[in-house]
C-alpha positions in Angstrom: 92.5 242.5 76.2 94.4 239.7 77.8 94.0 239.2 81.5 97.1 238.4 83.6 96.0 236.3 86.6 99.2 237.1 88.5 99.4 240.3 90.5 102.6 242.3 90.2 104.1 241.2 93.5 103.6 237.5 92.7 105.1 238.0 89.2 108.1 239.7 90.8 108.5 236.9 93.3 108.5 234.2 90.6 111.0 236.2 88.5 113.3 236.5 91.5 113.1 232.7 92.1 114.4 232.2 88.5 117.6 234.0 89.4 118.2 231.9 92.5 119.6 228.4 92.0 116.7 226.0 91.8 115.8 222.4 90.9 114.8 222.2 87.3 115.0 219.4 84.8 116.8 219.8 81.5 113.4 219.5 79.7 111.9 222.3 81.9 114.8 224.6 81.1 114.7 223.8 77.4 110.9 224.7 77.3 111.7 227.9 79.0 114.3 228.8 76.5 111.8 228.2 73.7 109.2 230.3 75.5 111.6 233.2 75.9 112.9 232.7 72.3 116.5 232.4 73.5 116.4 229.3 71.3 113.9 227.7 68.9 113.0 227.2 65.3 112.7 231.0 64.7 115.2 233.4 66.3 116.0 237.1 65.8 118.4 236.7 62.9 117.2 235.0 59.7 119.3 233.1 57.2 120.0 236.1 55.0 121.3 238.1 58.0 123.6 235.2 59.0 125.0 234.9 55.5 125.6 238.6 55.2 127.5 238.6 58.5 129.5 235.6 57.4 130.5 237.5 54.2 131.6 240.5 56.3 133.7 238.3 58.5 135.5 236.3 55.8 136.2 239.5 53.8 137.9 241.1 56.8 135.4 243.8 57.7 136.7 245.3 61.0 133.4 245.5 62.8 132.8 241.8 62.2 136.1 240.6 63.8 135.3 241.8 67.3 139.0 242.6 67.8 140.2 239.1 66.9 142.9 238.8 64.2 143.4 235.8 61.9 139.7 235.1 61.2 139.4 235.9 57.5 140.9 232.7 56.1 137.9 230.2 56.0 135.4 230.1 53.2 131.9 231.3 54.0 130.7 227.7 53.6 133.2 226.6 56.3 132.0 229.4 58.7 128.4 228.5 58.0 129.1 224.9 58.9 130.9 226.0 62.1 128.0 228.1 63.4 125.4 225.6 62.3 127.3 222.9 64.3 127.2 225.1 67.4 123.6 226.2 67.0 122.0 223.1 65.5 120.6 224.5 62.3 120.8 223.1 58.7 124.3 223.9 57.3 123.3 223.4 53.6 124.9 226.3 51.8 122.2 226.2 49.1 119.7 227.5 51.7 119.6 231.3 51.5 116.3 232.2 53.1 114.1 231.4 56.1 114.6 231.3 59.8 117.8 230.3 61.7 117.1 227.7 64.4 118.9 227.3 67.7 118.7 224.0 69.6 117.8 224.7 73.2 119.6 221.5 74.4 122.8 222.7 72.8 122.5 226.0 74.6 122.0 224.3 77.9 125.0 221.9 77.3 127.2 224.9 76.5 126.0 226.7 79.6 126.8 223.6 81.7 130.3 223.3 80.3 130.7 227.0 81.0 129.4 226.5 84.5 132.0 223.8 85.1 134.8 226.3 84.3 133.1 229.2 86.3 132.7 226.9 89.3 136.4 226.0 89.1 137.3 229.7 89.0 135.3 230.2 92.2 136.9 227.2 93.8 140.4 228.5 93.0 139.6 232.1 94.0 140.4 233.3 90.5 140.0 236.9 89.3 137.2 237.2 86.8 135.9 239.9 84.6 132.3 240.2 83.3 131.3 242.5 80.4 128.6 242.8 77.8 128.2 244.8 74.6 124.5 243.8 74.6 123.2 245.7 77.6 119.5 245.4 76.5 119.6 241.6 76.5 122.2 240.0 78.7 122.9 242.0 81.9 120.7 240.0 84.2 122.5 236.8 83.3 125.9 238.3 83.9 124.9 239.9 87.1 123.4 236.7 88.5 126.5 234.7 87.5 128.7 237.4 89.1 126.9 237.0 92.4 127.2 233.2 92.2 131.0 233.6 91.5 131.5 235.9 94.5 129.5 233.8 96.8 131.7 230.8 96.0 135.0 232.5 96.3 135.9 234.3 93.0 137.1 237.9 92.9 135.3 240.1 90.3 137.5 242.8 88.8 136.2 246.3 87.8 139.1 248.1 86.2 138.7 251.7 84.8 135.2 252.3 86.3 134.1 255.7 85.1 136.9 255.9 82.5 135.9 258.4 79.7 137.1 259.2 76.2 135.7 260.8 73.0 135.2 259.1 69.7 134.9 260.6 66.2 131.3 261.5 65.4 129.4 263.8 63.1 127.4 264.8 66.3 129.6 266.4 68.9 127.2 265.5 71.7 127.4 261.8 70.9 131.2 261.5 71.1 131.4 260.7 74.8 132.1 257.1 75.9 132.4 255.8 79.4 132.9 252.4 81.1 130.4 251.7 83.8 129.6 248.7 85.9 126.2 247.3 86.8 126.8 245.0 89.8 130.3 244.3 88.6 129.3 243.8 84.9 131.1 246.2 82.5 129.1 248.1 79.9 129.8 250.9 77.5 127.8 254.2 77.9 127.6 257.6 76.4 127.3 258.9 80.0 123.5 259.0 79.6 122.6 255.7 78.0 124.1 252.2 77.6 125.4 251.4 74.2 125.2 248.2 72.1 128.7 247.8 70.8 131.0 245.4 68.9 134.1 247.4 69.6 137.0 245.7 71.4 138.4 249.1 72.6 136.8 249.2 76.0 138.1 245.8 76.9 141.5 246.5 75.5 141.7 249.6 77.8 140.5 247.5 80.8 143.0 244.8 80.1 145.8 247.4 80.0 145.1 247.8 83.7 144.6 244.2 84.9 145.0 240.7 83.7 142.2 238.4 84.8 142.3 234.7 85.1 139.0 234.3 83.2 136.6 236.6 81.2 132.9 235.9 80.7 131.7 238.3 78.0 130.4 238.9 74.5 131.0 240.9 71.4 134.2 243.0 71.4 134.6 242.6 75.1 135.1 238.9 74.6 137.0 239.4 71.4 139.7 241.6 73.0 140.2 239.1 75.7 140.5 236.2 73.2 143.0 238.2 71.2 145.1 238.8 74.3 145.2 235.0 75.0 143.1 235.3 78.2 140.8 232.4 78.9 137.4 233.5 77.8 133.8 232.2 77.9 131.9 234.0 75.1 128.2 234.3 74.4 127.6 234.6 70.7 124.5 234.9 68.6 124.2 233.1 65.3 125.3 236.2 63.5 128.2 237.0 65.9 130.6 234.7 64.3 134.1 235.8 65.4 134.2 233.7 68.7 132.8 230.7 66.9 135.6 230.8 64.3 138.2 231.5 67.0 136.9 228.4 68.9 137.6 226.3 65.8 141.1 227.6 65.9 141.5 226.6 69.6 140.8 229.9 71.2 138.5 230.0 73.2 137.3 226.6 74.2 133.9 227.7 75.5 131.2 229.6 73.4 127.5 229.7 74.2 125.6 230.2 70.9 122.1 231.6 71.8 119.8 234.5 70.8 121.1 237.5 72.7 118.4 239.8 71.4 115.7 238.8 73.8 114.1 240.2 77.0 116.7 240.0 79.8 114.4 238.0 82.0 114.2 235.2 79.4 117.9 234.2 80.0 117.2 232.7 83.4 117.4 229.1 82.2 121.0 229.8 81.1 121.7 230.9 84.6 120.1 227.8 86.1 122.2 225.5 83.8 125.4 227.4 84.9 124.4 227.4 88.6 123.8 223.7 88.5 127.5 223.1 88.2 128.4 224.9 91.4 128.3 223.3 94.8 124.9 223.7 96.4 126.5 225.1 99.5 129.8 226.5 100.7 
């Protein structure tokens, strides 16, 4: 049995410090991304999974489009090269097996570029929406960025909080869907649990109520905003290809390719890279 030398209060204090802007070198943040498996030589989705998802995208499977039209044109080799360029793994189309690597320095560079745009949004007092279809992996990152945005002058929008509808299902008790906000971050729920979703529908409904200046989101929440022509910063895993292909088409400009299927606390280096682009004080 492993012994943890830190008592629970000290562990909680250290975790809290990670979500406050600090002074970290790029190498320190890169090591932390590797430790948390947000990046590294082995990530959650292997080569076979990535190739399967590419095939689904280029053949037009609806769930793979994340609500974005016009993505089915490129060959699978072209899409593989695009995501490999963003993540930093081998784009050789002859490689069909093995792990899919993500370069931690590319993650941090993308976070810094995103931080520049988010800092500008705060400086301008823009209206920003935050949303995630990956509520088991990314909520802490979005919530911390949301607090940073508000502190520096941005306005966070929360349209349709509590909005409910029913979806088709073989199980009547599983049809309920509801939009909820966790500290201004939108998620999809079934009224009892959060839901991992690729669907663009929740964001499409939210955007029927308001038009933000900027969206920071993933999955279908990002896809619906991209489709509407709203400036969007998207987080995408190596098998979430829609935003990467859309970026190659010039929409959006900012995509952070990282492993989104990790413990939420592991994303703190991404927050630090984003926060480093904000003024240290207001």
